TIMIVEX-527868 format. One record per residue (C-alpha): residue number from 1; residue in one letter; x negated, z, y negated. Coordinates in nm, 4 decimals, decimal comma, padded with zeros to 6 digits, m for minus. Layout:
REM TIMIVEX-527868
NUM:A:X:Z:Y
...
This chain:
REM TIMIVEX-527868
1:X:m00,5694:01,3262:01,2198
2:X:m00,2821:01,1173:00,9781
3:X:m00,0979:00,8531:01,0361
4:X:00,0167:00,6280:00,7556
5:X:00,2699:00,3888:00,6852
6:X:00,1895:00,1106:00,4203
7:X:00,3847:m00,0912:00,2442
8:X:00,4139:m00,2853:m00,0806
9:X:00,6777:m00,4682:m00,2517
10:X:00,9246:m00,3970:m00,2078
11:X:01,0774:m00,5712:m00,4617
12:X:01,4915:m00,3722:m00,4728
13:X:01,5014:m00,4761:m00,0938
14:X:01,4509:m00,1962:00,2023
15:X:01,4832:m00,3251:00,5084
16:X:01,6111:m00,0085:00,7378
17:X:01,3465:m00,1253:00,9617
18:X:01,0858:00,0729:00,7635
19:X:01,2075:00,3786:00,8799
20:X:01,2113:00,2696:01,2781
21:X:00,8350:00,1504:01,2441
22:X:00,7255:00,4576:01,0053
23:X:00,9344:00,7040:01,3012
24:X:00,5850:00,8815:01,3868
25:X:00,3886:00,8489:01,0894
26:X:00,2798:01,1071:00,8259
27:X:00,3167:00,9118:00,4635
28:X:00,4172:00,6396:00,3579
29:X:00,2192:00,4945:00,1309
30:X:00,3682:00,2191:m00,1486
31:X:00,0919:m00,0155:m00,3299
32:X:00,3576:m00,0823:m00,6028
33:X:00,6343:m00,3304:m00,6996
34:X:00,9368:m00,0888:m00,5559
35:X:01,1761:m00,3040:m00,7998
36:X:01,3611:00,0917:m00,8656
37:X:01,3650:00,4447:m00,8517
38:X:01,6324:00,4173:m00,5830
39:X:01,3850:00,3024:m00,2632
40:X:01,1167:00,5642:m00,3755
41:X:01,3590:00,7999:m00,3419
42:X:01,4415:00,7244:00,0263
43:X:01,0929:00,6981:00,1309
44:X:01,0052:01,0120:00,0168
45:X:01,3617:01,1344:00,1677
46:X:01,2632:01,0653:00,4736
47:X:00,8835:01,0806:00,4962
48:X:00,6087:01,2018:00,1773
49:X:00,5499:00,9237:m00,0181
50:X:00,2124:00,8384:m00,2349
51:X:00,2977:00,5558:m00,4487
52:X:00,1701:00,3409:m00,7453
53:X:00,4008:00,1682:m00,9996
54:X:00,3329:m00,2554:m01,0343
55:X:00,4034:m00,4918:m01,2940
56:X:00,7485:m00,5305:m01,2223
57:X:00,8606:m00,1283:m01,2001
58:X:01,0529:00,0189:m01,4466
59:X:01,0385:00,3033:m01,6791
60:X:01,1912:00,4659:m01,3870
61:X:00,9541:00,3801:m01,1377
62:X:00,6268:00,4603:m01,4404
63:X:00,7899:00,7497:m01,5537
64:X:00,7854:00,9372:m01,1819
65:X:00,4599:00,7033:m01,0164
66:X:00,0493:00,6552:m01,2161
67:X:m00,0897:00,2841:m01,2329
68:X:m00,4146:00,3701:m00,9900
69:X:m00,3775:00,7497:m00,7510
70:X:m00,6703:00,8359:m00,6200
71:X:m00,7013:01,0838:m00,3289
72:X:m00,8501:01,2951:m00,0233
73:X:m00,7490:01,2064:00,3426
74:X:m00,8948:01,4306:00,5458
75:X:m01,2637:01,2764:00,4910
76:X:m01,1170:00,8689:00,3295
77:X:m01,1405:00,9098:m00,0636
78:X:m00,8229:00,6595:m00,0956
79:X:m00,7745:00,4273:m00,4353
80:X:m00,4640:00,1922:m00,5090
81:X:m00,3706:m00,0181:m00,7327
82:X:m00,0735:m00,2627:m00,7112
83:X:m00,3143:m00,5691:m00,8806
84:X:m00,6566:m00,5525:m00,7970
85:X:m00,7779:m00,8312:m00,6126
86:X:m01,0274:m00,7976:m00,2435
87:X:m01,3185:m00,8472:m00,1502
88:X:m01,4950:m01,0229:m00,3472
89:X:m01,2461:m01,1025:m00,5994
90:X:m01,1709:m00,8232:m00,7298
91:X:m00,9923:m00,8468:m01,0482
92:X:m01,2985:m00,6784:m01,3314
93:X:m01,1039:m00,3341:m01,3971
94:X:m01,0480:m00,2793:m01,0399
95:X:m01,4534:m00,3347:m00,9050
96:X:m01,5818:m00,1117:m01,1600
97:X:m01,3726:00,1369:m01,0925
98:X:m01,4104:00,0574:m00,6981
99:X:m01,7744:00,1423:m00,7964
100:X:m01,7803:00,4574:m01,0019
101:X:m01,4895:00,5653:m00,7717
102:X:m01,6587:00,3962:m00,3977
103:X:m01,3774:00,4696:m00,2261
104:X:m01,3759:00,3819:00,1866
105:X:m01,0111:00,2652:00,1606
106:X:m00,9245:00,0918:m00,1401
107:X:m00,5752:m00,0209:m00,1379
108:X:m00,3006:m00,3120:m00,3120
109:X:m00,0326:m00,4663:m00,3188
110:X:00,0385:m00,7898:m00,5701
111:X:m00,0862:m01,0940:m00,3930
112:X:00,2671:m01,1003:m00,1162
113:X:m00,0893:m01,1595:00,1218
114:X:m00,1247:m00,9303:00,4174
115:X:m00,4535:m00,8820:00,4294
116:X:m00,7312:m00,5677:00,6385
117:X:m01,0959:m00,6554:00,5662
118:X:m01,4277:m00,4836:00,4859
119:X:m01,5941:m00,5365:00,1771
120:X:m02,0384:m00,5173:00,3548
121:X:m02,0985:m00,4978:m00,0612
122:X:m01,9150:m00,2000:m00,1537
123:X:m01,9457:m00,0008:00,2382
124:X:m01,5208:m00,0025:00,1585
125:X:m01,2345:m00,1126:00,4064
126:X:m00,9445:m00,3001:00,1807
127:X:m00,5585:m00,2680:00,2283
128:X:m00,3525:m00,5806:00,1445
129:X:00,0218:m00,4985:00,3713
130:X:00,1859:m00,8105:00,2323
131:X:00,5603:m00,7817:00,1175
132:X:00,8551:m00,6271:00,2366
133:X:01,0892:m00,7435:00,0329
134:X:01,3022:m01,0612:m00,0141
135:X:01,1550:m01,2259:m00,3362
136:X:00,7987:m01,3773:m00,3455
137:X:00,6776:m01,7724:m00,1828
138:X:00,5548:m01,4593:00,1145
139:X:00,7747:m01,6336:00,4548
140:X:00,7491:m01,3131:00,6533
141:X:00,7794:m00,9430:00,5620
142:X:00,5136:m00,7409:00,6704
143:X:00,3856:m00,3501:00,6543
144:X:00,0939:m00,1926:00,8079
145:X:00,0210:00,0965:00,9916
146:X:m00,2345:00,2931:01,0763
147:X:m00,4179:00,7083:01,1533
148:X:m00,7692:00,7937:00,9629
149:X:m00,8819:01,0584:01,1900
150:X:m01,1636:01,2536:00,9929
151:X:m01,4435:00,9699:00,8935
152:X:m01,1777:00,7355:01,0782
153:X:m00,9475:00,4744:00,9571
154:X:m00,8404:00,3555:01,3214
155:X:m00,5348:00,1962:01,4897
156:X:m00,4652:m00,0017:01,2470
157:X:m00,0892:m00,2610:01,3343
158:X:00,0340:m00,5402:01,1230
159:X:00,4404:m00,5258:01,1790
160:X:00,6451:m00,8458:01,1477
161:X:01,0026:m00,7464:00,9363
162:X:01,0856:m01,1077:01,0049
163:X:01,1758:m01,3741:00,7318
164:X:01,1781:m01,3604:00,4021
165:X:01,6723:m01,3588:00,3539
């Protein structure tokens, strides 16, 4: 079983509470808009980090992390991109890639809207952890914690970090 801490849209701000909430996680996945390499460095010093760059990220992030990432976590194919939309309102390029890649889990950020929803048509679970940073229009900063056990995605928890500062 792999325990995942999912975060997005930190926008140059990393709440120290993230480390407490992700303490029992095996990996951290960041769905873009880290804001700085310093944020990435702090996360990867704590746990193994998979990340994609977002629209606000500069060369320091883009030179290390890709725009899109596809990998296998246990028996689950994961596809992560910062700007991708959600079921059924994917952006056109993302929908084509989901159809081609056929992931069981699609992760995006960008909207600052926390979503966990299943796309029955594409047989794919979508997760957006909302925004963990202080910049944006969201009111509450959020994370997601979940587990992948073989072919099962389970134990999904939404974590509220508090109001945007």
